[in-house]
Wavefront OBJ file of the C-alpha trace (Angstrom):
o trace
v 1.233 -23.643 29.420
v -1.723 -21.328 28.783
v -1.451 -19.988 32.320
v 2.207 -19.333 31.977
v 1.612 -17.523 28.720
v -1.141 -15.437 30.288
v 1.084 -14.443 33.232
v 3.859 -13.551 30.786
v 1.433 -11.346 28.791
v 0.201 -9.512 32.026
v 3.797 -8.901 33.176
v 4.692 -7.454 29.759
v 1.574 -5.150 29.930
v 2.723 -3.880 33.356
v 6.353 -3.316 32.257
v 5.543 -1.459 29.039
v 2.695 0.499 30.702
v 5.243 1.786 33.220
v 7.663 2.511 30.354
v 5.004 4.633 28.602
v 4.225 6.634 31.774
v 7.919 7.097 32.362
v 8.318 8.406 28.796
v 5.632 11.106 29.265
v 7.190 11.981 32.650
v 10.585 12.322 31.010
v 9.157 14.547 28.288
v 7.603 16.711 30.941
v 10.860 17.019 32.870
v 12.709 17.964 29.712
v 10.102 20.657 29.064
v 10.602 22.142 32.461
v 14.362 22.208 31.916
v 13.937 24.035 28.623
v 11.599 26.434 30.314
v 14.323 27.155 32.830
v 16.681 28.043 29.943
v 18.556 24.841 29.732
v 20.820 24.609 26.665
v 18.940 23.232 23.687
v 21.994 21.295 22.390
v 22.205 19.495 25.740
v 18.536 18.623 25.583
v 19.198 16.922 22.234
v 22.105 14.950 23.760
v 19.960 13.817 26.681
v 17.085 12.670 24.472
v 19.251 10.641 22.196
v 21.616 9.238 24.778
v 18.974 8.319 27.457
v 16.765 6.484 24.839
v 19.761 4.553 23.551
v 20.780 3.680 27.140
v 17.225 2.320 27.731
v 17.550 0.152 24.613
v 20.983 -1.036 25.688
v 19.610 -2.054 29.145
v 16.796 -4.038 27.468
v 19.335 -5.650 25.141
v 21.592 -6.475 28.125
v 18.793 -7.934 30.172
v 17.688 -10.043 27.283
v 21.123 -11.440 26.343
v 21.002 -15.230 25.606
v 23.047 -18.025 24.209
v 20.035 -20.300 23.655
v 19.620 -21.047 19.974
v 15.832 -20.954 20.018
v 15.833 -17.680 21.903
v 18.520 -16.053 19.777
v 16.797 -16.947 16.380
v 13.044 -16.743 17.127
v 12.726 -15.409 20.703
v 11.647 -18.739 22.043
v 8.458 -18.695 19.951
v 6.508 -17.198 22.821
v 5.835 -13.531 21.910
v 2.166 -12.685 22.428
v 0.219 -11.319 19.397
v -0.168 -7.755 20.821
v 3.511 -7.339 21.464
v 4.594 -9.175 18.244
v 2.295 -6.691 16.455
v 4.175 -3.795 18.028
v 7.470 -5.405 17.268
v 6.464 -5.980 13.583
v 5.266 -2.393 13.347
v 8.606 -1.051 14.712
v 10.497 -3.527 12.482
v 8.463 -2.158 9.614
v 8.247 1.567 10.258
v 11.771 2.344 9.354
v 13.430 5.775 8.786
v 11.636 5.840 5.450
v 8.224 5.671 7.143
v 9.060 8.009 10.028
v 11.240 10.488 8.238
v 10.558 9.898 4.531
v 6.809 9.318 4.115
v 5.670 12.774 5.232
v 8.564 14.175 3.224
v 7.610 12.574 0.017
v 3.980 13.618 0.504
v 5.154 17.118 1.077
v 7.302 17.156 -2.015
v 5.079 15.014 -4.322
v 1.617 15.411 -3.063
v -0.784 12.842 -4.428
v 2.012 10.689 -5.880
v 3.404 10.085 -2.445
v 0.245 8.167 -1.556
v 1.730 5.197 -3.527
v 3.897 4.506 -0.471
v 0.896 4.507 1.919
v -1.204 2.342 -0.314
v 1.605 -0.096 -1.150
v 2.920 -0.509 2.296
v -0.418 -0.960 4.040
v -1.814 -3.181 1.166
v 1.198 -5.474 1.473
v 0.109 -6.530 4.915
v -3.099 -8.005 3.528
v -0.947 -10.180 1.304
v 1.098 -11.184 4.308
v -1.955 -12.036 6.314
v -3.733 -14.114 3.723
v -1.009 -15.556 1.492
v 1.976 -16.268 3.759
v 1.752 -15.704 7.504
v -0.207 -18.798 8.644
v 1.697 -21.175 6.370
v 5.190 -19.978 7.323
v 4.358 -20.157 10.988
v 2.817 -23.628 10.672
v 6.103 -24.731 9.076
v 8.315 -23.227 11.802
v 12.011 -22.977 11.045
v 14.374 -20.138 11.818
v 14.803 -18.231 8.433
v 13.026 -17.858 5.112
v 15.836 -19.779 3.273
v 15.011 -22.527 5.781
v 11.413 -22.759 4.535
v 12.374 -22.625 0.869
v 15.167 -25.180 1.228
v 12.849 -27.663 2.847
v 9.867 -27.077 0.489
v 12.062 -27.577 -2.456
v 14.295 -30.218 -0.914
v 12.523 -33.426 -1.857
v 12.908 -34.664 1.674
v 16.741 -34.275 1.754
v 18.288 -33.683 5.182
v 19.035 -29.932 5.307
v 16.901 -29.307 2.271
v 18.001 -28.202 -1.224
v 21.360 -26.447 -0.977
v 21.190 -24.436 -4.329
v 17.772 -23.124 -3.280
v 19.123 -22.271 0.215
v 22.201 -20.523 -1.248
v 20.342 -18.229 -3.694
v 17.775 -17.488 -1.062
v 20.546 -16.406 1.336
v 22.053 -14.206 -1.377
v 18.688 -12.594 -2.104
v 17.807 -12.104 1.555
v 21.161 -10.686 2.395
v 21.129 -8.310 -0.666
v 17.709 -6.808 -0.183
v 18.203 -6.590 3.602
v 21.569 -4.994 3.132
v 20.190 -2.232 0.851
v 17.522 -1.589 3.374
v 19.955 -1.521 6.236
v 22.083 1.110 4.552
v 18.924 3.313 4.303
v 18.357 2.939 8.094
v 22.059 3.746 9.035
v 21.860 6.787 6.690
v 18.730 7.917 8.534
v 20.587 7.596 11.895
v 23.500 9.596 10.443
v 21.181 12.350 9.341
v 19.492 12.516 12.760
v 22.821 12.544 14.784
v 24.356 15.018 12.418
v 21.634 17.554 12.932
v 21.009 17.095 16.695
v 24.484 16.381 17.941
v 26.454 18.445 15.452
v 29.073 15.800 14.404
v 30.042 14.984 10.840
v 27.909 12.555 8.809
v 30.442 9.775 8.873
v 30.793 10.064 12.610
v 27.060 10.008 12.956
v 26.870 6.804 10.884
v 29.255 5.010 13.284
v 27.391 6.430 16.195
v 24.270 4.749 14.709
v 26.260 1.482 14.389
v 26.857 1.493 18.104
v 23.182 2.033 18.815
v 22.152 -0.795 16.562
v 24.687 -3.231 18.108
v 23.604 -2.547 21.702
v 20.070 -3.686 20.806
v 20.870 -6.876 18.947
v 24.470 -8.172 19.524
v 24.022 -10.049 22.824
v 20.385 -11.208 22.670
v 19.563 -11.790 19.001
v 15.794 -12.015 18.248
v 14.862 -12.043 21.938
v 16.627 -8.697 22.592
v 15.495 -7.170 19.335
v 11.823 -8.084 20.018
v 11.665 -6.389 23.331
v 13.685 -3.326 22.301
v 11.368 -2.980 19.311
v 8.255 -2.756 21.474
v 9.929 0.029 23.413
v 10.996 1.702 20.220
v 7.539 1.568 18.764
v 6.132 3.294 21.848
v 8.849 5.982 21.481
v 8.284 6.571 17.746
v 4.490 6.644 17.831
v 4.346 8.982 20.753
v 6.872 11.301 19.051
v 5.035 11.335 15.790
v 1.408 11.712 17.117
v 2.392 14.352 19.740
v 4.146 16.523 17.128
v 1.151 16.392 14.740
v -1.291 17.266 17.566
v 0.848 20.143 18.930
v 1.388 21.800 15.480
v -2.337 21.457 14.640
v -3.431 22.856 17.997
v -0.967 25.747 17.992
v -1.707 27.059 14.600
v -5.139 25.769 13.633
v -6.877 24.898 17.032
v -7.489 21.364 15.805
v -7.428 18.590 18.412
v -7.646 15.706 15.927
v -6.205 16.993 12.645
v -6.031 13.514 11.047
v -9.811 13.764 10.362
v -10.239 17.519 9.885
v -7.350 18.750 7.721
v -9.348 18.924 4.509
v -9.754 22.746 4.858
v -6.044 23.031 5.208
v -5.593 21.141 1.932
v -7.939 23.647 0.309
v -5.762 26.566 1.580
v -2.563 24.890 0.215
v -4.254 24.381 -3.141
v -5.142 28.055 -3.364
v -1.542 29.058 -2.377
v -0.012 26.822 -5.051
v -2.389 28.299 -7.730
v -1.429 31.836 -6.606
v 2.295 31.025 -6.748
v 1.998 29.556 -10.214
v 1.054 32.940 -11.589
v 3.009 35.218 -9.310
v 5.397 37.465 -11.334
v 8.422 36.996 -9.020
v 7.905 33.244 -8.975
v 7.703 33.192 -12.787
v 10.909 35.201 -12.941
v 12.783 32.683 -10.744
v 11.464 29.850 -12.719
v 12.648 31.507 -15.942
v 16.090 31.905 -14.541
v 16.234 28.183 -13.775
v 15.047 27.420 -17.255
v 17.869 29.588 -18.688
v 20.343 27.642 -16.418
v 19.047 24.462 -17.772
v 19.588 25.646 -21.355
v 23.141 26.739 -20.525
v 23.985 23.358 -18.975
v 22.622 21.643 -22.098
v 24.797 23.724 -24.308
v 27.725 22.885 -22.094
v 26.942 19.147 -22.349
v 26.611 19.464 -26.087
v 30.109 21.060 -26.403
v 31.911 18.266 -24.389
v 34.889 17.784 -24.227
v 35.841 21.316 -25.147
v 33.448 22.844 -22.502
v 35.091 20.695 -19.775
v 38.544 22.129 -20.506
v 37.239 25.680 -20.782
v 35.260 25.605 -17.550
v 38.131 24.087 -15.644
v 40.500 26.698 -16.958
v 38.135 29.476 -15.906
v 37.977 28.147 -12.423
v 41.756 27.740 -12.173
v 42.398 31.208 -13.445
v 39.863 32.697 -11.044
v 41.402 30.943 -8.107
v 44.909 31.989 -9.064
v 43.748 35.644 -9.532
v 42.219 35.696 -6.020
v 45.343 34.300 -4.488
v 47.561 36.687 -6.381
v 45.736 39.789 -5.054
v 45.316 38.399 -1.588
v 41.519 38.332 -1.701
v 39.567 37.684 1.508
v 39.966 34.142 2.768
v 36.200 33.515 2.471
v 36.160 34.244 -1.266
v 39.221 31.911 -1.840
v 37.615 29.125 0.182
v 34.424 29.461 -1.801
v 36.214 29.072 -5.176
v 38.333 26.260 -3.759
v 35.161 24.353 -2.826
v 33.780 25.045 -6.299
v 37.003 23.714 -7.891
v 36.955 20.655 -5.641
v 33.383 19.793 -6.676
v 34.249 20.297 -10.325
v 33.999 16.983 -12.331
v 37.157 14.879 -12.408
v 36.865 13.815 -15.998
v 34.640 14.148 -19.075
v 32.378 11.235 -18.152
v 31.917 12.698 -14.697
v 31.240 16.115 -16.209
v 28.465 14.610 -18.389
v 26.907 12.937 -15.410
v 27.141 15.810 -13.017
v 26.017 18.465 -15.558
v 23.081 16.238 -16.676
v 21.929 15.932 -13.117
v 22.276 19.704 -12.622
v 20.293 20.251 -15.759
v 17.505 18.002 -14.604
v 17.435 19.764 -11.251
v 17.255 23.093 -12.929
v 14.474 21.922 -15.185
v 12.495 20.561 -12.237
v 12.812 23.944 -10.475
v 11.795 25.779 -13.623
v 8.307 24.306 -13.317
v 5.529 25.469 -10.917
v 5.182 23.628 -7.582
v 3.728 20.190 -7.749
v 0.058 20.492 -6.926
v -0.541 18.598 -3.646
v -4.027 17.351 -4.551
v -3.896 16.779 -8.310
v -3.267 13.234 -9.519
v -0.366 12.855 -11.981
v 0.229 16.561 -12.819
v 1.985 16.825 -16.161
v 2.437 19.167 -19.134
v 1.290 16.580 -21.701
v -1.009 13.508 -21.773
v 1.912 11.265 -22.599
v 3.803 12.436 -19.504
v 0.615 12.073 -17.441
v 0.251 8.430 -18.597
v 3.913 7.732 -17.696
v 3.301 9.172 -14.122
v 0.174 7.095 -13.730
v 2.039 3.989 -14.865
v 4.882 4.666 -12.373
v 2.384 5.209 -9.564
v 0.542 2.013 -10.155
v 3.832 -0.060 -10.604
v 5.244 1.433 -7.468
v 2.201 0.378 -5.442
v 2.610 -3.051 -7.048
v 6.183 -3.328 -5.997
v 5.769 -1.987 -2.542
v 2.827 -4.384 -1.910
v 4.642 -7.463 -3.133
v 7.912 -6.326 -1.487
v 6.094 -5.912 1.865
v 4.971 -9.549 1.580
v 8.478 -10.676 0.743
v 10.844 -8.875 3.132
v 12.784 -11.510 5.097
v 13.111 -9.497 8.314
v 9.295 -9.125 8.486
v 8.422 -12.675 7.618
v 10.994 -13.984 10.121
v 8.938 -12.312 12.843
v 6.059 -14.621 12.012
v 8.139 -17.458 13.514
v 8.202 -15.846 17.032
v 4.588 -16.427 18.141
v 3.325 -19.452 20.037
v 0.769 -20.562 17.417
v -0.690 -20.030 13.920
v -3.636 -18.182 15.470
v -1.364 -15.817 17.371
v 0.531 -15.117 14.137
v -2.679 -14.028 12.383
v -3.620 -11.852 15.318
v -0.179 -10.352 15.471
v -0.475 -9.338 11.735
v -3.815 -7.663 12.470
v -2.316 -5.787 15.467
v 0.625 -4.678 13.222
v -1.734 -3.261 10.675
v -3.464 -1.267 13.402
v -0.221 0.004 14.925
v 1.204 0.983 11.489
v -1.983 2.741 10.454
v -1.661 5.092 13.491
v 1.383 6.570 11.811
v 0.210 6.310 8.229
v -2.973 8.272 8.686
v -0.901 10.972 10.486
v 1.890 11.304 7.899
v -0.225 13.149 5.307
v -1.581 15.393 8.009
v 1.972 16.398 9.079
v 2.916 16.950 5.439
v -0.053 19.312 4.993
v 0.645 21.156 8.272
v 4.313 21.779 7.363
v 3.556 22.874 3.750
v 1.055 25.429 5.206
v 3.760 26.692 7.475
v 6.109 27.258 4.591
v 3.501 29.180 2.585
v 2.407 31.291 5.511
v 5.650 32.061 7.256
v 8.603 31.530 4.931
v 7.503 32.334 1.257
v 7.397 36.195 1.002
v 9.822 36.680 3.969
v 12.727 39.100 3.354
v 16.144 37.266 3.255
v 17.315 39.588 6.076
v 14.573 38.154 8.336
v 14.937 34.486 7.854
v 13.889 32.444 10.871
v 16.579 30.741 12.946
v 15.620 27.178 11.889
v 16.636 28.024 8.306
v 20.084 29.125 9.403
v 20.488 25.885 11.422
v 19.334 23.506 8.646
v 21.438 25.122 5.917
v 24.478 23.998 7.989
v 23.716 20.265 7.833
v 26.047 18.117 5.848
v 25.111 16.379 3.552
v 22.924 19.354 2.433
v 19.224 18.844 3.035
v 17.944 22.389 2.801
v 19.009 25.273 0.560
v 17.698 28.758 -0.131
v 19.257 31.627 -2.223
v 18.034 34.804 -3.744
v 18.012 33.725 -7.360
v 16.328 36.881 -8.795
v 17.997 39.304 -6.354
v 14.747 40.900 -4.990
v 15.581 40.114 -1.330
v 12.358 38.197 -0.891
v 11.967 34.441 -0.533
v 10.129 32.818 -3.394
v 8.910 29.193 -3.319
v 11.028 28.362 -6.407
v 14.171 29.536 -4.502
v 13.736 26.926 -1.811
v 15.513 23.529 -2.320
v 14.196 20.907 0.111
v 15.438 17.340 0.754
v 12.186 15.559 1.706
v 14.061 13.640 4.497
v 14.357 16.841 6.574
v 10.615 17.704 6.836
v 9.672 15.513 9.840
v 12.938 16.186 11.791
v 12.559 19.958 11.162
v 8.784 20.129 11.637
v 8.826 21.276 15.358
v 11.280 24.042 14.612
v 9.422 25.153 11.473
v 6.238 25.376 13.515
v 7.877 27.103 16.420
v 7.347 24.352 18.992
v 9.538 23.999 22.071
v 12.895 22.392 21.381
v 12.055 19.521 23.582
v 9.618 18.325 20.837
v 12.579 18.437 18.345
v 14.452 16.252 20.688
v 11.460 13.935 21.008
v 11.174 13.698 17.208
v 14.830 12.942 16.892
v 14.495 10.155 19.481
v 11.437 8.760 17.621
v 13.233 8.868 14.304
v 16.227 7.177 15.980
v 13.944 4.488 17.340
v 12.411 3.912 13.905
v 15.787 3.543 12.233
v 17.290 1.444 14.945
v 14.278 -0.950 15.202
v 14.292 -1.757 11.538
v 18.123 -1.876 11.346
v 18.212 -4.321 14.199
v 15.744 -6.614 12.378
v 17.615 -6.381 9.062
v 20.963 -6.936 10.625
v 19.732 -9.928 12.516
v 18.149 -11.417 9.395
v 21.467 -11.195 7.389
v 23.470 -12.578 10.340
v 21.105 -15.444 10.967
v 20.953 -16.333 7.326
v 24.732 -16.455 7.047
v 25.274 -18.301 10.316
v 22.383 -20.735 10.175
v 21.943 -21.257 6.451
v 25.569 -20.875 5.309
v 27.736 -21.819 8.248
v 25.611 -24.545 9.788
v 23.934 -26.028 6.722
v 26.725 -25.682 4.275
v 30.001 -25.712 6.255
v 29.718 -27.412 9.606
v 26.625 -29.596 10.291
v 28.116 -30.782 13.596
v 28.446 -27.317 15.091
v 27.105 -27.013 18.622
v 24.350 -24.504 19.566
v 26.917 -22.378 21.425
v 29.206 -22.177 18.318
v 26.279 -21.326 16.046
v 25.186 -18.397 18.282
v 28.788 -17.179 18.633
v 29.108 -17.308 14.752
v 25.920 -15.311 14.398
v 27.303 -12.645 16.736
v 30.581 -12.378 14.830
v 28.826 -12.210 11.470
v 26.384 -9.558 12.921
v 29.306 -7.348 13.852
v 31.053 -7.732 10.564
v 27.954 -6.955 8.536
v 27.223 -3.903 10.671
v 30.657 -2.464 10.090
v 30.521 -2.972 6.388
v 27.056 -1.500 6.169
v 28.302 1.589 8.001
v 31.195 1.898 5.646
v 28.912 1.718 2.617
v 26.531 4.313 4.158
v 29.408 6.670 4.671
v 29.724 6.785 0.843
v 26.290 8.326 0.695
v 24.751 5.991 -1.925
v 21.347 7.790 -2.353
v 18.235 9.199 -0.645
v 16.582 7.083 1.941
v 13.328 6.545 0.136
v 14.991 5.325 -3.083
v 17.104 2.822 -1.191
v 14.013 1.477 0.618
v 11.993 1.316 -2.608
v 14.919 -0.581 -4.260
v 15.011 -3.103 -1.399
v 11.384 -3.780 -1.845
v 11.708 -4.360 -5.555
v 14.581 -6.735 -4.942
v 12.679 -8.683 -2.283
v 9.520 -8.885 -4.351
v 11.468 -10.036 -7.502
v 13.438 -12.700 -5.680
v 11.058 -14.022 -3.067
v 7.402 -13.356 -3.855
v 7.087 -15.763 -6.762
v 8.790 -18.704 -5.175
v 6.980 -18.192 -1.797
v 3.453 -18.003 -3.381
v 4.281 -20.988 -5.687
v 5.770 -22.970 -2.767
v 2.492 -22.758 -0.922
v -0.199 -22.756 -3.656
v 1.393 -24.816 -6.522
v 2.868 -28.170 -5.444
v 4.160 -28.716 -8.982
v 6.860 -26.147 -8.437
v 10.339 -27.746 -8.452
v 13.759 -26.919 -6.998
v 15.091 -26.137 -10.467
v 12.123 -23.892 -11.119
v 12.611 -22.073 -7.764
v 16.350 -21.516 -8.382
v 15.685 -20.248 -11.936
v 12.814 -18.064 -10.789
v 14.778 -16.419 -7.915
v 17.888 -15.872 -10.092
v 15.876 -14.393 -12.949
v 13.704 -12.120 -10.881
v 16.656 -10.804 -8.831
v 18.837 -10.443 -11.913
v 16.269 -8.527 -13.886
v 15.572 -6.114 -10.930
v 19.254 -5.643 -10.222
v 20.084 -5.002 -13.862
v 17.398 -2.364 -14.173
v 18.560 -0.506 -11.083
v 22.225 -0.845 -12.044
v 21.796 0.817 -15.478
v 19.271 3.536 -14.537
v 20.112 4.709 -11.021
v 22.593 7.661 -10.990
v 24.774 6.302 -8.096
v 25.647 3.265 -10.192
v 25.812 4.844 -13.590
v 28.159 7.469 -12.259
v 30.555 4.759 -10.916
v 30.366 2.582 -14.043
v 29.652 4.881 -16.950
v 26.955 2.381 -18.085
v 23.608 3.971 -19.006
v 20.463 2.132 -19.932
v 17.077 3.023 -21.346
v 14.051 3.100 -19.057
v 11.594 0.454 -20.257
v 8.227 2.080 -20.929
v 9.425 5.048 -18.870
v 9.359 3.057 -15.605
v 11.503 4.489 -12.721
v 14.267 2.279 -11.318
v 12.628 2.218 -7.948
v 9.858 0.096 -9.518
v 12.227 -2.470 -11.155
v 10.183 -5.204 -9.400
v 7.528 -4.577 -12.095
v 9.822 -6.470 -14.496
v 11.492 -8.770 -11.877
v 8.314 -10.331 -10.419
v 6.620 -11.354 -13.742
v 10.051 -12.691 -14.945
v 10.376 -14.708 -11.800
v 6.874 -16.140 -12.007
v 7.246 -17.046 -15.658
v 10.654 -18.691 -15.396
v 9.804 -20.587 -12.234
v 6.619 -22.010 -13.842
v 8.238 -22.910 -17.164
v 11.281 -24.543 -15.669
v 9.038 -26.485 -13.179
v 6.944 -27.767 -16.063
v 9.935 -29.198 -17.936
v 11.729 -30.763 -14.892
v 10.709 -33.961 -13.001
v 8.017 -33.843 -10.424
v 8.704 -33.503 -6.716
v 8.910 -36.454 -4.406
v 5.608 -37.473 -2.704
v 6.905 -36.095 0.597
v 6.671 -32.559 -0.871
v 3.033 -33.093 -1.698
v 2.443 -34.133 1.833
v 4.326 -31.023 3.150
v 2.181 -28.765 1.035
v -1.100 -30.459 2.063
v 0.009 -30.155 5.731
v 0.724 -26.410 5.392
v -2.581 -25.686 3.721
v -4.756 -27.966 5.885
v -6.998 -26.299 8.435
l 1 2 3 4 5 6 7 8 9 10 11 12 13 14 15 16 17 18 19 20 21 22 23 24 25 26 27 28 29 30 31 32 33 34 35 36 37 38 39 40 41 42 43 44 45 46 47 48 49 50 51 52 53 54 55 56 57 58 59 60 61 62 63 64 65 66 67 68 69 70 71 72 73 74 75 76 77 78 79 80 81 82 83 84 85 86 87 88 89 90 91 92 93 94 95 96 97 98 99 100 101 102 103 104 105 106 107 108 109 110 111 112 113 114 115 116 117 118 119 120 121 122 123 124 125 126 127 128 129 130 131 132 133 134 135 136 137 138 139 140 141 142 143 144 145 146 147 148 149 150 151 152 153 154 155 156 157 158 159 160 161 162 163 164 165 166 167 168 169 170 171 172 173 174 175 176 177 178 179 180 181 182 183 184 185 186 187 188 189 190 191 192 193 194 195 196 197 198 199 200 201 202 203 204 205 206 207 208 209 210 211 212 213 214 215 216 217 218 219 220 221 222 223 224 225 226 227 228 229 230 231 232 233 234 235 236 237 238 239 240 241 242 243 244 245 246 247 248 249 250 251 252 253 254 255 256 257 258 259 260 261 262 263 264 265 266 267 268 269 270 271 272 273 274 275 276 277 278 279 280 281 282 283 284 285 286 287 288 289 290 291 292 293 294 295 296 297 298 299 300 301 302 303 304 305 306 307 308 309 310 311 312 313 314 315 316 317 318 319 320 321 322 323 324 325 326 327 328 329 330 331 332 333 334 335 336 337 338 339 340 341 342 343 344 345 346 347 348 349 350 351 352 353 354 355 356 357 358 359 360 361 362 363 364 365 366 367 368 369 370 371 372 373 374 375 376 377 378 379 380 381 382 383 384 385 386 387 388 389 390 391 392 393 394 395 396 397 398 399 400 401 402 403 404 405 406 407 408 409 410 411 412 413 414 415 416 417 418 419 420 421 422 423 424 425 426 427 428 429 430 431 432 433 434 435 436 437 438 439 440 441 442 443 444 445 446 447 448 449 450 451 452 453 454 455 456 457 458 459 460 461 462 463 464 465 466 467 468 469 470 471 472 473 474 475 476 477 478 479 480 481 482 483 484 485 486 487 488 489 490 491 492 493 494 495 496 497 498 499 500 501 502 503 504 505 506 507 508 509 510 511 512 513 514 515 516 517 518 519 520 521 522 523 524 525 526 527 528 529 530 531 532 533 534 535 536 537 538 539 540 541 542 543 544 545 546 547 548 549 550 551 552 553 554 555 556 557 558 559 560 561 562 563 564 565 566 567 568 569 570 571 572 573 574 575 576 577 578 579 580 581 582 583 584 585 586 587 588 589 590 591 592 593 594 595 596 597 598 599 600 601 602 603 604 605 606 607 608 609 610 611 612 613 614 615 616 617 618 619 620 621 622 623 624 625 626 627 628 629 630 631 632 633 634 635 636 637 638 639 640 641 642 643 644 645 646 647 648 649 650 651 652 653 654 655 656 657 658 659 660 661 662 663 664 665 666 667 668 669 670 671 672 673 674 675 676 677 678 679 680 681 682 683
């Protein structure tokens, strides 16, 4: 057995070593084609389609109908490769696209994501990984149903049911974020509409997971990790070398941060910048007055737009002017409630742009001590939610079942931390490099001489980059630039003036990051519904073949529904990811920890704890996040000023408290549960 596993490991090292060499050869070939004046758009096509074709081939080769292979890859994935698969599963579009972007936009505050996500793996390694692998099973609801099942065949059904609901919900929110990332990538680099890009992403996800389940997903994720890490590290190194002659910028970009800090201080007191900020402040005041005069202002503004459109049509104005007003009229609020929501959001945006740039190196910048305390609180609570969410995400925990032994599981988590750290120590570096490029080569540029990348990125729909001459001086000011953080990584090669082949590589890396996580999430939902719902609740006599077929059908249905939801554009990628972490932490972390470390926890306590934690987190997001408040018209107050992304700060304590209290007032577990807990914690 050991010899067979050793031969398997050596064979994998050979295959993926050749894949890595082939990747560098492919990059070199694309560079030569660009040098010979090949069309840049076609280079983008080639990068995206060739990489997806490779993933499809791996998925096809790894197709299986074996239940053990489909659910847990046969439990024979070596630690090194499981670590790479975990890292790819983990490093989603939020990590690849969003992390450097949020560090660019928020500076110090963005470190909450780095600290929370990496710290969470310490919790996985010490609190959960060895115990879950020792139990075995196929899904996280499997473990919870058995632990709280009092020895019943199939475990406790209410526990299994609510665990499936929680796993599906948090995984679905996370899945939508990944498909949205794919849509953004495809929209920019292929030029199709966002909705088309979303369904293109759906096809990419399905070719990796549909036929082979966890087996196919595991080996495509290893290839996807190699792709994404090469893309990210090569981009950072090339930008640093071209503009700063730094070979290893991750350890030497401190001087660059000093230059950025000086530029931010200079811009804070620049007369033109202050003029632009004052114009935004006046716009915010005007919007506040408009909100205060509702509903009268709604009728007046609509009438003004209608009259202007009619006047343009009457005098046969240029088509461009008419189309511009038509778009403005189409975007006008549909009713008074929508007007209040839309104008309030516009007022908040104007207020945000009326302030000086967020200092990159200053912790919790604020105008008052009270605001500073609120920012500090949100920072700490976000780290808390991300750490506990990391330790609770079902698609990550399920990967712990795929190794041959408990020891291999521990080692795979250690490898995963190393592989993840390679990107996480580079993300702040990339954010600093790109911000320096903005200050040196865009701010202060005449509008008549804008670089080509600005023109290209202004065309992307949904909008991710905007720039307009607010004060009419013809010169770009920092306050006149509106940046969606999600664009920073994708645009970095163009911003830095690198060859387009690097832009294609970054797009392929971002696509790999989104697809790898989406595959794991989709498989988690499909396996939970097919194994925990269909097999355990509907048809206990189902054959292995029927169960695998059911999983494939469910996987396809969930993928289609997730793509439809994504086409509605529910929010920015990083918020969706943060919300998924809060939901996972609130529903799973209390019951998983109590299941292993407090044998007194009962099934009733687990059900009550999961329901309460999940309910509290969902409620807080539902009444405070604009996407939902706009749909429902229900607005809530922020408790202690906590952002909805950190709703787990309320859900986790509520879940623990209710699970413990209910367990104390319900009958003790059967002796078989004590023996199970002792077995899990022994050795």
